[in-house]
Backbone bond lengths (Angstrom), bond angles and torsions (degrees), N, CA, C in turn:
res aa  C-N    CA-C-N  psi(-1)  N-CA   C-N-CA  omega(-1)  CA-C   N-CA-C  phi
1 X - - - 1.446 - - 1.537 110.47 -
2 X 1.328 115.71 -35.91 1.463 118.95 179.92 1.527 111.56 -64.36
3 X 1.328 116.48 -34.28 1.462 120.20 178.26 1.531 110.01 -65.04
4 X 1.327 116.66 -41.97 1.469 121.47 177.74 1.526 110.75 -62.63
5 X 1.314 116.41 -44.01 1.473 120.32 179.92 1.528 110.47 -66.26
6 X 1.332 116.88 -44.24 1.475 120.49 178.97 1.525 110.44 -61.92
7 X 1.315 116.86 -43.28 1.460 120.57 178.48 1.515 111.96 -62.64
8 X 1.332 116.24 -41.85 1.470 120.30 178.36 1.524 111.18 -63.04
9 X 1.328 116.17 -43.27 1.467 119.69 179.02 1.524 111.39 -62.96
10 X 1.309 116.29 -42.18 1.469 120.68 179.87 1.529 111.15 -67.24
11 X 1.332 116.64 -50.47 1.460 121.81 -177.40 1.525 111.71 -62.83
12 X 1.324 116.64 -50.32 1.457 118.99 -177.23 1.528 111.92 -78.69
13 X 1.328 116.36 -23.71 1.463 119.39 175.02 1.517 111.28 -62.42
14 X 1.335 116.87 -50.41 1.464 119.77 -179.63 1.529 110.67 -68.07
15 X 1.347 117.31 -34.15 1.460 119.99 178.65 1.532 112.37 -74.58
16 X 1.321 116.92 -11.65 1.462 120.09 -178.91 1.516 113.78 -101.15
17 X 1.327 117.28 0.99 1.469 120.11 179.52 1.524 109.87 -54.68
18 X 1.330 117.26 -45.22 1.469 120.76 -178.72 1.529 112.01 -70.26
19 X 1.329 118.15 -20.12 1.465 120.55 177.96 1.525 111.30 -81.28
20 X 1.320 115.33 -44.11 1.463 121.03 -173.90 1.524 111.66 -83.69
21 X 1.317 115.78 -42.12 1.459 120.14 -175.60 1.525 110.10 -145.06
22 X 1.338 117.38 82.23 1.469 120.07 -177.40 1.531 113.75 -55.83
23 X 1.309 117.49 -30.64 1.465 119.92 -178.09 1.528 112.07 -73.67
24 X 1.335 118.38 -17.36 1.461 120.69 179.82 1.518 111.14 -62.05
25 X 1.340 116.95 -42.96 1.470 120.11 177.99 1.519 110.86 -60.88
26 X 1.325 116.48 -44.76 1.466 120.57 -179.93 1.525 111.05 -61.77
27 X 1.320 116.53 -42.50 1.471 120.12 178.87 1.521 111.33 -64.65
28 X 1.338 116.11 -41.40 1.461 119.77 179.65 1.525 111.14 -65.03
29 X 1.333 116.63 -39.76 1.463 120.30 178.76 1.519 110.25 -64.64
30 X 1.352 117.44 -43.32 1.458 118.54 -179.24 1.530 111.90 -69.97
31 X 1.309 117.78 -28.75 1.458 120.32 179.65 1.527 111.37 -81.09
32 X 1.347 117.92 -45.63 1.461 121.99 -173.42 1.517 113.92 -102.69
33 X 1.317 117.41 -19.23 1.465 121.12 -172.69 1.527 109.85 94.28
34 X 1.324 115.25 154.39 1.469 121.76 -175.50 1.531 112.30 -58.82
35 X 1.323 117.14 -47.60 1.470 120.47 -176.01 1.522 112.74 -66.38
36 X 1.326 117.34 -42.74 1.468 119.79 -179.89 1.526 110.34 -67.08
37 X 1.342 118.58 -39.70 1.459 121.18 177.46 1.531 110.56 -62.40
38 X 1.337 116.69 -43.99 1.469 120.04 178.35 1.527 111.16 -63.07
39 X 1.331 116.74 -37.89 1.463 120.51 178.93 1.528 110.75 -64.39
40 X 1.328 117.03 -48.53 1.470 121.10 179.55 1.528 110.18 -61.46
41 X 1.317 115.95 -47.03 1.463 122.36 179.35 1.529 109.75 -57.15
42 X 1.321 116.74 -47.79 1.465 121.95 -178.36 1.526 111.84 -65.07
43 X 1.326 117.01 -41.55 1.468 120.24 179.85 1.527 111.63 -65.64
44 X 1.323 117.05 -41.41 1.472 120.65 177.97 1.531 109.75 -65.49
45 X 1.338 117.22 -44.76 1.466 120.80 179.19 1.525 110.64 -62.93
46 X 1.341 117.28 -42.89 1.471 120.92 179.73 1.528 110.96 -64.24
47 X 1.323 116.97 -42.04 1.468 120.07 177.60 1.526 110.37 -61.91
48 X 1.324 116.50 -42.56 1.461 120.20 177.38 1.517 112.16 -62.48
49 X 1.332 116.44 -42.84 1.461 120.62 179.92 1.527 111.14 -64.60
50 X 1.316 117.46 -41.57 1.469 120.97 177.45 1.523 110.36 -61.95
51 X 1.325 116.63 -43.14 1.471 119.88 177.91 1.530 111.09 -64.49
52 X 1.323 117.39 -37.42 1.468 120.49 177.20 1.527 109.90 -62.33
53 X 1.319 117.03 -47.58 1.467 121.13 -178.11 1.530 110.74 -63.12
54 X 1.321 116.96 -49.60 1.463 121.09 179.69 1.532 110.11 -64.30
55 X 1.313 116.89 -45.30 1.460 121.09 -178.59 1.515 112.94 -64.47
56 X 1.324 117.09 -41.25 1.462 120.55 179.07 1.529 110.39 -67.09
57 X 1.323 116.57 -41.80 1.466 119.91 178.12 1.520 111.74 -60.46
58 X 1.312 116.78 -41.94 1.466 120.70 178.82 1.509 112.71 -71.80
59 X 1.329 116.80 -40.86 1.468 120.75 -177.12 1.528 111.58 -70.31
60 X 1.320 116.97 -29.64 1.467 121.15 -178.82 1.518 112.65 -65.87
61 X 1.317 116.81 -27.91 1.467 121.05 -175.34 1.523 112.99 -65.30
62 X 1.297 117.75 -40.11 1.464 119.94 -178.07 1.529 110.55 -137.54
63 X 1.313 114.80 48.79 1.457 119.98 -177.27 1.529 111.06 -94.87
64 X 1.297 115.68 137.13 1.465 121.63 177.77 1.526 110.09 -76.61
65 X 1.311 114.82 147.34 1.462 120.66 179.04 1.521 109.98 -80.05
66 X 1.305 116.02 134.74 1.457 122.28 175.24 1.526 109.09 -91.12
67 X 1.333 115.87 -39.25 1.466 121.56 175.97 1.521 108.86 -153.02
68 X 1.315 115.42 156.42 1.466 120.62 176.30 1.522 107.92 -87.63
69 X 1.307 115.73 132.32 1.463 119.96 178.16 1.529 108.62 -64.87
70 X 1.319 117.41 137.82 1.466 119.47 179.48 1.530 110.85 -65.92
71 X 1.316 115.74 158.24 1.452 120.73 -179.70 1.518 113.26 -58.03
72 X 1.311 117.30 -31.96 1.465 121.82 -179.92 1.527 112.05 -87.07
73 X 1.332 117.26 -0.71 1.467 121.05 -176.36 1.512 113.87 -61.03
74 X 1.334 116.45 -39.20 1.470 120.09 -179.38 1.526 110.94 -64.89
75 X 1.332 116.49 -45.18 1.470 121.09 178.65 1.528 110.11 -63.41
76 X 1.324 116.73 -43.85 1.470 120.68 179.19 1.526 110.56 -62.02
77 X 1.325 116.59 -36.87 1.462 120.42 179.10 1.521 110.93 -62.16
78 X 1.324 116.27 -47.49 1.465 119.67 179.35 1.527 111.16 -61.72
79 X 1.321 117.22 -38.59 1.468 120.68 -179.98 1.534 111.58 -69.90
80 X 1.325 116.45 -45.22 1.469 119.88 -179.82 1.528 111.91 -65.64
81 X 1.327 117.03 -28.64 1.458 120.44 -179.11 1.524 112.73 -77.24
82 X 1.316 119.00 -19.58 1.472 121.34 -178.21 1.533 113.67 -52.12
83 X 1.343 119.83 -48.42 1.468 118.21 -178.57 1.532 115.01 -82.45
84 X 1.317 117.99 -6.04 1.468 120.15 -173.30 1.527 112.32 -60.85
85 X 1.318 118.27 -51.72 1.465 120.09 -176.55 1.526 112.58 -71.35
86 X 1.336 119.44 -39.48 1.469 117.75 172.45 1.532 112.56 -58.52
87 X 1.328 117.57 -38.94 1.468 120.42 178.08 1.529 111.01 -65.74
88 X 1.327 116.66 -41.28 1.470 119.28 178.72 1.524 111.22 -61.12
89 X 1.316 116.88 -43.41 1.463 119.85 179.40 1.528 110.19 -68.02
90 X 1.334 117.26 -39.61 1.473 121.57 179.82 1.522 112.33 -63.16
91 X 1.319 117.50 -20.49 1.465 121.14 176.55 1.523 110.90 -57.14
92 X 1.326 116.38 -34.96 1.462 121.41 -174.74 1.530 113.94 -106.59
93 X 1.319 116.88 -1.41 1.464 121.45 179.97 1.522 109.81 -120.53
94 X 1.317 118.68 95.12 1.460 120.86 -177.90 1.529 111.79 -56.49
95 X 1.315 115.22 131.02 1.456 121.56 179.54 1.521 109.37 -173.54
96 X 1.321 115.87 -164.14 1.462 120.96 -178.99 1.532 111.84 -64.07
97 X 1.324 116.78 -39.11 1.466 119.52 -179.77 1.519 109.63 -60.42
98 X 1.308 116.45 -48.92 1.466 120.55 -178.58 1.524 111.90 -62.83
99 X 1.328 117.09 -41.00 1.467 120.01 179.80 1.523 112.03 -66.62
100 X 1.313 116.81 -41.20 1.474 120.28 -177.52 1.527 112.45 -74.11
101 X 1.323 115.70 -42.39 1.465 120.26 -176.83 1.531 111.28 -81.33
102 X 1.294 117.52 -27.69 1.460 127.38 178.75 1.528 114.25 69.75
103 X 1.306 118.77 -43.84 1.466 121.70 -179.36 1.529 109.04 -133.53
104 X 1.338 117.15 68.63 1.463 119.68 -172.18 1.529 114.94 -60.11
105 X 1.335 118.28 -34.84 1.458 118.27 -179.70 1.527 111.59 -66.97
106 X 1.316 116.67 -40.27 1.462 119.32 178.77 1.524 111.08 -65.76
107 X 1.331 117.04 -40.35 1.470 119.90 178.16 1.521 110.38 -67.99
108 X 1.325 118.19 -34.93 1.466 120.75 175.37 1.523 110.38 -63.09
109 X 1.327 116.34 -39.96 1.464 120.77 178.59 1.523 110.76 -65.22
110 X 1.329 117.38 -42.23 1.467 121.35 177.78 1.529 110.13 -59.36
111 X 1.329 116.80 -49.41 1.467 120.44 -178.92 1.529 111.64 -64.23
112 X 1.324 117.10 -42.49 1.463 121.84 178.31 1.533 110.57 -59.35
113 X 1.315 116.69 -46.83 1.469 120.69 -178.76 1.527 111.12 -66.25
114 X 1.334 117.79 -45.93 1.466 120.73 178.44 1.525 111.20 -60.46
115 X 1.333 115.90 -42.92 1.460 120.09 179.92 1.526 110.96 -58.93
116 X 1.316 116.69 -44.41 1.454 119.78 -177.37 1.530 112.62 -75.99
117 X 1.310 117.71 -29.83 1.470 119.81 174.74 1.527 110.93 -68.30
118 X 1.326 116.87 -30.23 1.467 120.43 178.48 1.508 113.32 -72.89
119 X 1.321 117.43 -21.09 1.467 120.60 -177.06 1.524 113.39 -108.59
120 X 1.319 117.86 -10.10 1.462 121.62 -175.37 1.521 109.72 -135.05
121 X 1.323 116.89 131.60 1.454 118.85 -175.81 1.506 116.18 -126.05
122 X 1.328 118.35 21.25 1.467 119.05 178.20 1.528 109.70 -82.63
123 X 1.316 115.55 166.24 1.468 119.93 178.02 1.522 111.02 -60.08
124 X 1.329 116.39 -42.43 1.469 119.63 -179.91 1.524 110.54 -61.73
125 X 1.342 116.97 -41.15 1.465 120.86 178.68 1.521 111.33 -62.70
126 X 1.316 115.83 -44.39 1.465 119.82 -178.31 1.528 110.72 -65.72
127 X 1.323 116.61 -39.60 1.472 119.19 177.99 1.529 110.34 -66.70
128 X 1.328 117.30 -47.46 1.462 120.51 -177.94 1.527 111.70 -65.06
129 X 1.317 116.50 -61.63 1.462 119.87 -174.15 1.529 111.86 -72.91
130 X 1.335 116.28 -33.14 1.465 119.66 177.64 1.517 112.63 -65.98
131 X 1.342 117.01 -37.18 1.472 118.99 179.30 1.531 110.55 -69.07
132 X 1.331 117.57 -38.61 1.468 119.75 175.81 1.527 110.49 -64.15
133 X 1.329 116.66 -41.70 1.465 120.60 179.82 1.525 111.14 -63.32
134 X 1.316 117.37 -49.26 1.468 120.08 -178.95 1.524 111.87 -62.94
135 X 1.343 116.88 -41.12 1.455 119.27 179.67 1.525 111.11 -64.60
136 X 1.336 117.48 -45.12 1.472 120.44 -178.65 1.529 110.57 -63.33
137 X 1.327 117.37 -40.86 1.475 119.98 178.23 1.529 110.89 -66.02
138 X 1.331 117.00 -39.78 1.470 120.31 177.71 1.521 110.25 -64.69
139 X 1.327 117.10 -41.11 1.464 120.44 179.00 1.529 110.39 -64.56
140 X 1.327 117.35 -42.98 1.468 120.05 176.87 1.528 110.99 -60.52
141 X 1.327 116.86 -43.12 1.469 120.55 179.89 1.524 111.36 -65.88
142 X 1.333 117.35 -29.76 1.466 120.34 -176.96 1.523 112.62 -67.38
143 X 1.322 117.59 -19.74 1.463 119.67 -179.60 1.524 112.01 -69.12
144 X 1.317 117.06 -7.65 1.468 120.11 174.28 1.521 111.27 -71.19
145 X 1.342 116.85 -27.48 1.462 119.36 -176.97 1.532 114.27 -121.43
146 X 1.305 117.72 0.73 1.468 118.88 178.77 1.523 109.95 -138.47
147 X 1.314 116.03 150.33 1.476 119.13 178.60 1.524 110.00 -72.21
148 X 1.335 117.15 151.29 1.470 119.16 178.58 1.526 111.34 -66.58
149 X 1.310 115.24 147.88 1.455 121.92 178.19 1.523 108.64 -78.51
150 X 1.300 116.99 140.00 1.471 121.76 178.71 1.523 109.03 -70.53
151 X 1.305 116.33 129.11 1.461 122.39 178.03 1.520 107.97 -113.72
152 X 1.336 117.95 131.62 1.470 118.65 176.86 1.531 109.89 -60.73
153 X 1.314 116.12 129.84 1.458 121.06 -177.74 1.518 109.77 -132.78
154 X 1.312 114.59 158.41 1.451 120.73 172.01 1.520 108.53 -75.43
155 X 1.302 118.40 166.69 1.466 119.99 179.50 1.525 111.56 -63.69
156 X 1.319 115.13 151.82 1.455 121.16 176.85 1.521 108.77 -66.71
157 X 1.310 115.49 140.26 1.459 119.74 179.83 1.511 110.85 -152.50
158 X 1.303 116.43 155.50 1.457 119.24 -175.37 1.522 112.23 -72.70
159 X 1.326 118.58 -16.30 1.456 121.54 -179.72 1.527 112.85 -99.79
160 X 1.315 117.41 1.72 1.462 119.99 -175.50 1.532 113.10 -58.93
161 X 1.328 116.86 -41.38 1.466 119.48 179.58 1.529 111.27 -66.12
162 X 1.315 116.62 -40.06 1.466 120.91 178.77 1.530 109.55 -63.69
163 X 1.318 116.18 -44.20 1.469 120.42 178.39 1.524 109.97 -62.74
164 X 1.332 117.29 -41.90 1.468 121.12 179.40 1.522 111.04 -60.91
165 X 1.315 116.62 -45.88 1.465 120.24 -176.71 1.531 111.24 -70.82
166 X 1.326 117.27 -51.39 1.463 119.69 -177.63 1.530 110.62 -66.39
167 X 1.325 116.11 -45.02 1.471 119.52 178.13 1.516 112.03 -62.62
168 X 1.328 116.28 -42.61 1.461 120.62 179.62 1.519 112.60 -64.61
169 X 1.318 116.92 -41.58 1.461 120.14 178.66 1.534 110.97 -68.95
170 X 1.332 116.91 -33.15 1.467 120.02 175.93 1.530 110.35 -65.26
171 X 1.325 116.63 -42.89 1.474 120.32 177.37 1.526 109.76 -64.16
172 X 1.332 117.07 -41.90 1.466 121.49 176.96 1.530 109.94 -56.13
173 X 1.335 116.32 -47.88 1.463 120.49 179.20 1.514 112.20 -60.25
174 X 1.312 116.94 -41.85 1.460 121.86 178.59 1.531 111.09 -63.79
175 X 1.324 116.35 -42.23 1.466 120.52 179.36 1.522 110.13 -63.83
176 X 1.321 116.84 -46.46 1.464 120.52 -179.66 1.525 110.72 -64.25
177 X 1.327 117.16 -42.79 1.465 121.14 -175.78 1.532 112.68 -68.78
178 X 1.327 118.10 -42.53 1.465 118.23 -172.88 1.521 115.16 -153.21
179 X 1.314 118.25 -34.64 1.472 120.23 -169.40 1.527 113.06 -65.85
180 X 1.324 118.69 -33.54 1.470 120.26 -179.93 1.525 109.79 -61.58
181 X 1.315 116.40 -45.20 1.467 120.04 178.77 1.526 110.32 -64.94
182 X 1.325 116.66 -42.89 1.458 120.63 -179.16 1.524 111.01 -63.81
183 X 1.347 117.53 -42.95 1.458 121.83 -177.05 1.527 112.93 -75.84
184 X 1.337 117.27 -39.90 1.467 120.42 -171.16 1.516 114.28 -112.50
185 X 1.340 116.67 -16.35 1.461 119.50 -174.99 1.517 112.69 82.60
186 X 1.324 116.82 3.36 1.460 121.37 -178.39 1.522 109.09 -109.75
187 X 1.354 116.60 114.47 1.472 118.40 178.28 1.530 110.81 -74.55
188 X 1.318 116.64 148.63 1.459 120.50 179.01 1.529 112.78 -97.55
189 X 1.322 117.49 -9.38 1.461 118.82 179.42 1.498 112.15 -115.28
């Protein structure tokens, strides 16, 4: 469990630099240069993510339940997950979805975390999915006082929304059919 907590602190700590102290990134870039700052940032985030994966895998084996998932939790999870992959794809494909939602990746993270909290009630689940949920909500709230960060995107096109929806639903189908079990070891059926 400590590995999961340490990984979460490391991963979300580096991802929260722009939330807590926006000028820290600017200072680091001017001191180290853009490429070196990105390298350090990426290495810290990757180390945190590895610790999260290893820690969650270990904690899941003998983790105590915090709450029992409600009977409708599984159905709610499948429903909440439906827009997640279309939103993730829409993050990089400018269109109506991106304009209306404004921060599709953050909203996808919120839905993903809520969906998994509704179906899983162990301490490890609450730490993992709860930390993603709290971070995404904090990041969304931070846009009230800071400008959005530029994200590399593909060119705007009239089919981008269609590609986001169809592609996202195809990925959803793949995850439900086999990829979730392959990636996590947890079958969905």
